[in-house]
N, C-alpha and C positions, 0 to 999 in steps of 0.2 A: 748414599751417600759414602764417602771415601774415609776409611778405620785409620783413625790419628796412630802416628806410631807408636809400635807397639800391644795396640790394641788389635784383641781376635778380629770382630766386626765393627760394625757402626748399623742403626737400623734405625731409619728415619720413620718415626712413629706419626699415625694420622693426624695427630694435632699439631704437628709439624715440629715436634720436640726429637731429640736425637738419644737413641738409648746404646750405651758403649758397653760393648762385652769386651772384658782385659781381665786379666791375672790378678789375682787380689794379690796386694802389698800391707804390711805392718802396721802403711799408714790410715789402711778402711777397718782397720780395728773398732773404733767410734760409731762409723755406718753400719759394719757387721752388727753391733751389740743395738744399736737402734731398732736393726729390722726386726731382729728377737725379740725385743723390747715391745716392741709394736703389735706384735704376733697376737691374735687371741689365742687364749689359756689351751684349748684345745690342740689349736695350730704346735705350742710348745712340746704338749706332751708326745704328741705323733712325732716331731723329731728327734725330742729329748727322751723319752718313755718317763716321763717326769715333766710337772712343770716348771726345772731348770730354768732358770734366766741369765745365761752367761754374761760373766762380769770381761772386766777390759781384758785382763792375763790369758781368758781360754778364748779373745774373737783375736787379740795377736797370733797366739797358737794357731791357730785355723787358718788365720789369715797364711799365716808362712808356713804351713803347711808342707809346699813347694823347695823349701829348704831341705825338707825329710825325704823327698825322694815320691811327696802328692802332687797334687797342683788341685785350686782354689780359683775358680772362673767368676765374678762379679757383673751382673747389669745393673749400670750406673745411669740413671736419669736427671739431669740438673745437679748431680753433684750428690745424688740419695740413691744409695744400695737400695736395689725393689728386687731381689733375688742372689744367692751363692750358689752354688754347688761347688762339689769338688770331691775328691778320696783321698784319703791317707793309706800309704801302707799298710799292708796286713804280714805277718806273718809269715803266710803261704806264696807272695810274692804276687797275689792279688791287689786290689784298690779295695778300699772301705769306703762305699758312696753313702753321699749325704746331698739332699736338694730339699732349699727353703726360698719359698716365693711369696712376698707382702700379695695381704688378700686382694690388691686391687689391679693386680700383674697376673694374677692366673687364666690357666688355658692354653696358653702354648709356649711360655716361656720357660717352663719348665722341661719340656720335652727339647727343646731347642737347646736349653744348656747341659742335660745329657747327651745328646748329639756332641755337643764340644767336649765333654769329657771324655764319652769313650774314643774320638779322634786322638785324642791330647792322649791317652791311656795309650792307643795302639799303636804310637809314633814312640814312645817312649818304652815299647815292652811292657806294659801292664796288658795280661792276655784276658782277663775277666774283673770288672767292677761288682762287688755282693755288699748287697743292701739288707741288713735287719730293720725290715717293716710288722709294723704291728696291722694284724688281722683289721683294725676297724679305720686303717688310712687309703681307704679306696683311691684317691690321687694318684698316691705313690705305684700303689699295686697296678693301677692303669694304666701308668705312665710305663715301668718296667713288663709289663704286659707285650707290649708293641714291640718289643727286643726278644722276645722269646725266650722268657729266662727259665733256669733249671733252681726246681725247690730243694736247694744245701740241706734243711734241715727246718721243722719247724716245733713249738712247743708253746704253749701257754700262751696264747695269742699272738706268737709272734713266728714269723716266718724269715728264713737269710737265703734269699736267690738270689742268683748269678746270674750278668749278664756278660757276653762275650764281648771282646774290642776286634778283633778281626775278621768273624766270622758269625751267619746268623748262630750259631751253637755255640756256649762259652766250652771250654776245654774245663776240664778237673785239677785245681789246683797241683802243683808238684808234690809230690808225697800221698797224695790222695790215694789210698789203698781199697775203697769200692771200686 
């Protein structure tokens, strides 16, 4: 399946539908909010470290983080956002990573979108992607473990992991004194 203009990829699904992977826009805000609203409470806790349910203004801000040096990709099936993955710029020059996948789409999509993010970050000079992850978030820890992360810090059930975008080992952030 050929990707439509502006899309990153088009994936033909086993049921005959097509999943489009593309950069998020402000117009995706309502669909992104619906993605989060439909997550089980435990999943929202793993994503937001609480039962936070993002409002539209937050979703617009997330969808347009590309305007501020980051990037968010969405996976869309039948006009429904079934996953988002992105990074926001950090003060140290790295990207702050987040991935969310609707329950019915788990198993491969998160890792696929992480690959999309890593490629995008590398192409835009972002050397590492960092994620703060609850130690109970086994799916995210498993996905990141396949990229040989470095643990930058850990505290009270949370670990901050860094994955490199240009090699198998992350680079230390600029200014890091360790």
